[in-house]
DSSP file (Angstrom, degrees, kcal/mol; ACC not computed):
  #  RESIDUE AA STRUCTURE BP1 BP2  ACC     N-H-->O    O-->H-N    N-H-->O    O-->H-N    TCO  KAPPA ALPHA  PHI   PSI    X-CA   Y-CA   Z-CA
    1    1 A X     >        0   0    0      0, 0.0     4,-1.9     0, 0.0     5,-0.2   0.000 360.0 360.0 360.0 -41.2  -71.8  -37.2  -16.0
    2    2 A X  H  >  +     0   0    0      1,-0.2     4,-2.1     2,-0.2     5,-0.2   0.906 360.0  52.5 -64.0 -40.5  -69.6  -40.3  -15.7
    3    3 A X  H  > S+     0   0    0      1,-0.2     4,-2.2     2,-0.2    -1,-0.2   0.900 107.8  51.0 -62.3 -41.9  -66.5  -38.0  -15.9
    4    4 A X  H  > S+     0   0    0      1,-0.2     4,-2.3     2,-0.2    -1,-0.2   0.893 110.6  48.5 -66.0 -40.9  -67.8  -35.7  -13.2
    5    5 A X  H  X S+     0   0    0     -4,-1.9     4,-2.5     2,-0.2    -1,-0.2   0.845 109.9  52.6 -66.0 -36.1  -68.4  -38.7  -10.8
    6    6 A X  H  X S+     0   0    0     -4,-2.1     4,-2.4     2,-0.2    -2,-0.2   0.910 110.3  47.2 -67.5 -41.2  -64.9  -40.0  -11.5
    7    7 A X  H  X S+     0   0    0     -4,-2.2     4,-2.8     2,-0.2     5,-0.2   0.918 112.5  49.6 -65.2 -42.7  -63.4  -36.7  -10.7
    8    8 A X  H  X S+     0   0    0     -4,-2.3     4,-2.4     2,-0.2    -2,-0.2   0.922 112.1  47.9 -61.6 -42.5  -65.4  -36.5   -7.5
    9    9 A X  H  X S+     0   0    0     -4,-2.5     4,-2.6     2,-0.2    -1,-0.2   0.904 113.2  48.5 -65.1 -40.9  -64.4  -40.0   -6.5
   10   10 A X  H  X S+     0   0    0     -4,-2.4     4,-2.2     2,-0.2    -2,-0.2   0.904 112.5  48.1 -67.5 -39.2  -60.8  -39.3   -7.2
   11   11 A X  H  X S+     0   0    0     -4,-2.8     4,-2.5     2,-0.2    -2,-0.2   0.903 112.7  48.4 -63.8 -42.7  -61.0  -36.0   -5.2
   12   12 A X  H  X S+     0   0    0     -4,-2.4     4,-2.8    -5,-0.2     5,-0.2   0.925 111.9  49.3 -63.6 -45.5  -62.6  -37.8   -2.3
   13   13 A X  H  X S+     0   0    0     -4,-2.6     4,-2.6     2,-0.2    -2,-0.2   0.895 111.1  50.3 -60.3 -42.0  -60.0  -40.6   -2.4
   14   14 A X  H  X S+     0   0    0     -4,-2.2     4,-2.4     2,-0.2    -2,-0.2   0.938 113.4  44.4 -63.8 -48.3  -57.2  -38.0   -2.5
   15   15 A X  H  X S+     0   0    0     -4,-2.5     4,-2.1     2,-0.2    -2,-0.2   0.904 114.7  48.8 -65.9 -41.0  -58.6  -36.1    0.5
   16   16 A X  H  X S+     0   0    0     -4,-2.8     4,-2.4    -5,-0.2     5,-0.2   0.915 111.5  49.6 -64.9 -43.0  -59.3  -39.3    2.4
   17   17 A X  H  X S+     0   0    0     -4,-2.6     4,-1.3    -5,-0.2    -2,-0.2   0.890 112.6  47.2 -63.7 -40.5  -55.8  -40.6    1.8
   18   18 A X  H  X S+     0   0    0     -4,-2.4     4,-0.7     2,-0.2    -1,-0.2   0.872 112.7  50.3 -66.9 -37.7  -54.2  -37.3    2.9
   19   19 A X  H >< S+     0   0    0     -4,-2.1     3,-0.5     1,-0.2    -2,-0.2   0.903 112.3  45.0 -67.2 -44.5  -56.3  -37.2    6.0
   20   20 A X  H 3< S+     0   0    0     -4,-2.4    -1,-0.2     1,-0.2    -2,-0.2   0.740 109.6  55.6 -75.9 -22.9  -55.5  -40.8    7.0
   21   21 A X  H 3< S+     0   0    0     -4,-1.3     2,-0.4    -5,-0.2    -1,-0.2   0.640  87.5  92.5 -86.6 -11.4  -51.8  -40.5    6.4
   22   22 A X    <<  -     0   0    0     -4,-0.7     2,-0.5    -3,-0.5    -4,-0.0  -0.689  60.7-165.0 -80.1 128.9  -51.5  -37.4    8.6
   23   23 A X        -     0   0    0     -2,-0.4     2,-0.2     2,-0.0    -2,-0.0  -0.957  20.9-120.7-118.1 136.6  -50.5  -38.4   12.1
   24   24 A X        -     0   0    0     -2,-0.5     2,-0.6     1,-0.0    -2,-0.0  -0.530  24.2-152.7 -72.8 134.9  -50.8  -36.0   15.0
   25   25 A X        -     0   0    0     -2,-0.2     2,-0.4     2,-0.0    -1,-0.0  -0.941  15.0-176.4-114.0 118.4  -47.5  -35.4   16.8
   26   26 A X        -     0   0    0     -2,-0.6     2,-0.6     2,-0.0    -2,-0.0  -0.879  16.3-148.1-113.8 142.9  -47.7  -34.5   20.4
   27   27 A X        -     0   0    0     -2,-0.4     2,-0.5     2,-0.0    -2,-0.0  -0.951  11.8-153.3-108.9 125.8  -44.8  -33.7   22.6
   28   28 A X        +     0   0    0     -2,-0.6     2,-0.4     2,-0.0    -2,-0.0  -0.862  19.6 172.2 -99.7 129.0  -45.2  -34.6   26.2
   29   29 A X        -     0   0    0     -2,-0.5     2,-0.7     0, 0.0    -2,-0.0  -0.991  31.7-130.5-140.2 127.3  -43.3  -32.5   28.7
   30   30 A X        +     0   0    0     -2,-0.4     3,-0.2     1,-0.1    -2,-0.0  -0.662  29.4 170.3 -79.0 115.8  -43.5  -32.6   32.5
   31   31 A X        +     0   0    0     -2,-0.7    -1,-0.1     1,-0.1    29,-0.1   0.163  50.3  98.2-110.2  17.6  -44.0  -29.0   33.7
   32   32 A X  S    S+     0   0    0     27,-0.1    28,-2.2     2,-0.1     3,-0.2   0.648  77.8  59.4 -82.3 -12.3  -44.7  -29.8   37.3
   33   33 A X  S    S+     0   0    0     -3,-0.2    26,-0.1    26,-0.2    24,-0.0  -0.678  80.9  50.0-111.1 166.7  -41.2  -29.1   38.5
   34   34 A X  S    S+     0   0    0      1,-0.3     2,-0.3    -2,-0.2    -1,-0.2   0.661  73.3 136.8  84.2  18.4  -38.9  -26.1   38.3
   35   35 A X  E     -A   58   0A   0     23,-1.1    23,-2.1    -3,-0.2     2,-0.3  -0.716  35.1-160.5 -97.8 147.8  -41.4  -23.5   39.8
   36   36 A X  E     -A   57   0A   0     -2,-0.3     2,-0.4    21,-0.3    21,-0.2  -0.942   5.3-151.1-124.2 152.2  -40.6  -20.9   42.3
   37   37 A X  E     +A   56   0A   0     19,-2.8    19,-2.0    -2,-0.3     2,-0.4  -0.971  16.1 173.5-126.9 135.1  -43.0  -19.0   44.5
   38   38 A X        -     0   0    0     -2,-0.4     2,-0.3    17,-0.2    17,-0.1  -0.966  26.3-136.3-140.0 122.7  -42.9  -15.5   46.1
   39   39 A X        +     0   0    0     -2,-0.4     2,-0.1    37,-0.2    37,-0.1  -0.604  68.5  19.1 -79.3 136.3  -45.9  -14.1   48.0
   40   40 A X  S    S-     0   0    0     -2,-0.3     2,-0.2     2,-0.1    -2,-0.1  -0.386 102.0 -35.8 103.9 178.7  -46.6  -10.5   47.2
   41   41 A X        -     0   0    0     -2,-0.1     2,-0.5     4,-0.0    -2,-0.0  -0.509  45.7-165.5 -80.2 145.6  -45.9   -8.1   44.4
   42   42 A X    >   -     0   0    0     -2,-0.2     3,-2.1    -4,-0.1     4,-0.2  -0.971  27.1-119.7-129.7 118.2  -42.5   -8.1   42.6
   43   43 A X  T 3  S-     0   0    0     -2,-0.5    -2,-0.0     1,-0.3     0, 0.0  -0.342  99.2  -0.5 -58.9 130.5  -41.6   -5.2   40.4
   44   44 A X  T >  S+     0   0    0      1,-0.1     3,-2.0     2,-0.1    -1,-0.3   0.789  84.8 156.3  60.3  30.7  -41.1   -6.5   36.8
   45   45 A X  T <   +     0   0    0     -3,-2.1     5,-0.1     1,-0.3    -2,-0.1   0.695  63.8  62.2 -62.4 -19.4  -41.9  -10.0   38.0
   46   46 A X  T 3  S+     0   0    0     -4,-0.2    -1,-0.3     3,-0.1     2,-0.1   0.619  80.6 102.8 -79.8 -12.6  -42.9  -11.0   34.6
   47   47 A X  S X  S-     0   0    0     -3,-2.0     3,-1.4     1,-0.1     0, 0.0  -0.454  75.9-132.2 -74.2 144.2  -39.5  -10.4   33.2
   48   48 A X  T 3  S+     0   0    0      1,-0.3    -1,-0.1    -2,-0.1    -3,-0.0   0.705 104.8  56.9 -71.7 -16.9  -37.4  -13.5   32.5
   49   49 A X  T 3  S+     0   0    0     -5,-0.1     2,-0.3     2,-0.1    -1,-0.3   0.192  73.1 132.4 -99.8  18.1  -34.4  -11.9   34.3
   50   50 A X    <   -     0   0    0     -3,-1.4     2,-0.4    -5,-0.1    -6,-0.1  -0.537  66.4-114.1 -66.5 126.7  -36.2  -11.2   37.6
   51   51 A X        +     0   0    0     -2,-0.3    -1,-0.1     1,-0.1    -2,-0.1  -0.497  48.4 160.5 -65.8 122.6  -34.0  -12.5   40.5
   52   52 A X    >   +     0   0    0     -2,-0.4     3,-1.8     1,-0.1    -1,-0.1   0.200  34.0 112.3-127.8  14.6  -35.7  -15.4   42.1
   53   53 A X  T 3  S+     0   0    0      1,-0.3    -1,-0.1   -17,-0.1    -2,-0.0   0.767  82.6  50.6 -67.6 -21.4  -33.0  -17.3   43.9
   54   54 A X  T 3  S+     0   0    0     -3,-0.1    -1,-0.3     2,-0.1     2,-0.1   0.447  90.1 104.7 -92.9   1.7  -34.5  -16.4   47.3
   55   55 A X  S <  S-     0   0    0     -3,-1.8     2,-0.3     1,-0.1   -17,-0.2  -0.442  82.5-100.1 -78.0 155.9  -38.0  -17.6   46.3
   56   56 A X  E     -A   37   0A   0    -19,-2.0   -19,-2.8    -2,-0.1     2,-0.5  -0.580  32.8-126.9 -76.2 133.0  -39.4  -20.8   47.6
   57   57 A X  E     +A   36   0A   0     -2,-0.3     2,-0.3   -21,-0.2   -21,-0.3  -0.701  39.1 171.9 -81.3 128.8  -39.1  -23.8   45.2
   58   58 A X  E     -A   35   0A   0    -23,-2.1   -23,-1.1    -2,-0.5     2,-0.4  -0.878  29.3-132.0-130.5 164.2  -42.4  -25.5   44.7
   59   59 A X        -     0   0    0     -2,-0.3     2,-0.3     2,-0.2   -26,-0.2  -0.920  43.9 -85.9-111.3 142.3  -44.0  -28.2   42.5
   60   60 A X  S    S+     0   0    0    -28,-2.2     2,-0.1    -2,-0.4     3,-0.0  -0.722 105.9  56.7 -96.0 150.9  -47.3  -27.6   40.8
   61   61 A X  S    S+     0   0    0     -2,-0.3     2,-0.4     0, 0.0    -2,-0.2   0.431  83.4 168.0 -69.7 143.0  -50.2  -27.9   41.5
   62   62 A X        -     0   0    0     -2,-0.1     2,-0.6    -4,-0.1    -2,-0.1  -0.982  30.1-155.0-130.6 137.7  -49.3  -25.6   44.3
   63   63 A X    >   -     0   0    0     -2,-0.4     3,-2.3     1,-0.1     4,-0.3  -0.927   6.2-157.7-114.9 108.7  -51.6  -23.8   46.7
   64   64 A X  G >  S+     0   0    0     -2,-0.6     3,-1.7     1,-0.3    -1,-0.1   0.750  88.2  69.3 -56.0 -26.4  -50.0  -20.6   48.1
   65   65 A X  G >  S+     0   0    0      1,-0.3     3,-1.9     2,-0.2    -1,-0.3   0.718  81.9  73.8 -67.9 -21.3  -52.3  -20.6   51.1
   66   66 A X  G <  S+     0   0    0     -3,-2.3    -1,-0.3     1,-0.3    -2,-0.2   0.711  89.4  61.9 -64.9 -16.3  -50.6  -23.8   52.4
   67   67 A X  G <  S+     0   0    0     -3,-1.7    10,-1.4    -4,-0.3    -1,-0.3   0.496  84.4  99.2 -90.9  -0.2  -47.7  -21.5   53.4
   68   68 A X  S <  S-     0   0    0     -3,-1.9     6,-0.2     8,-0.2     8,-0.1  -0.298  85.0 -95.6 -73.7 165.0  -49.8  -19.5   55.7
   69   69 A X    >   -     0   0    0      4,-2.3     3,-2.3     1,-0.1    -1,-0.1  -0.276  45.7 -94.2 -71.6 170.8  -49.8  -20.0   59.5
   70   70 A X  T 3  S+     0   0    0      1,-0.3    -1,-0.1     2,-0.1    -2,-0.1   0.789 127.4  57.0 -59.1 -28.4  -52.5  -22.3   61.0
   71   71 A X  T 3  S-     0   0    0      2,-0.2    -1,-0.3     3,-0.0     3,-0.1   0.369 119.1-110.3 -87.8   8.6  -54.6  -19.1   61.7
   72   72 A X  S <  S+     0   0    0     -3,-2.3     2,-0.3     1,-0.3    -2,-0.1   0.516  78.7 123.6  83.4   3.2  -54.5  -18.1   58.0
   73   73 A X        -     0   0    0      1,-0.1    -4,-2.3     2,-0.1    -1,-0.3  -0.725  53.6 -93.4-100.7 148.3  -52.2  -15.1   58.6
   74   74 A X        +     0   0    0     -2,-0.3     2,-0.2    -6,-0.2    -6,-0.1  -0.233  69.9 112.5 -61.5 168.2  -48.9  -14.4   56.9
   75   75 A X        -     0   0    0     -8,-0.1     2,-1.5    -6,-0.0    -2,-0.1   0.285  57.9-141.8 -81.1 154.4  -45.9  -14.6   57.0
   76   76 A X        -     0   0    0     -2,-0.2    -8,-0.2    -8,-0.1   -37,-0.2  -0.715  27.8-143.7 -85.5  97.5  -45.6  -17.0   54.1
   77   77 A X              0   0    0     -2,-1.5    -1,-0.0   -10,-1.4   -21,-0.0  -0.389 360.0 360.0 -71.6 137.6  -42.9  -19.0   55.6
   78   78 A X              0   0    0     -2,-0.1    -1,-0.1   -22,-0.0   -21,-0.1   0.411 360.0 360.0 -88.6 360.0  -40.2  -20.4   53.4
């Protein structure tokens, strides 16, 4: 019985020690810049090689509706 409690205590100590020694490592990266916007459909737009040099550069958060005219109608002016 004493041996069982000793093993349990040792196992608990080992798990506790391993848990406390682990440190979370987070990487912070600013992803608010480097975005481009194009209103409407773009064939194959999800592809990484989609030409986007003519798209408007925006920062996120971005609301595409802000690019409408005052009356809410397109064109989405660049």
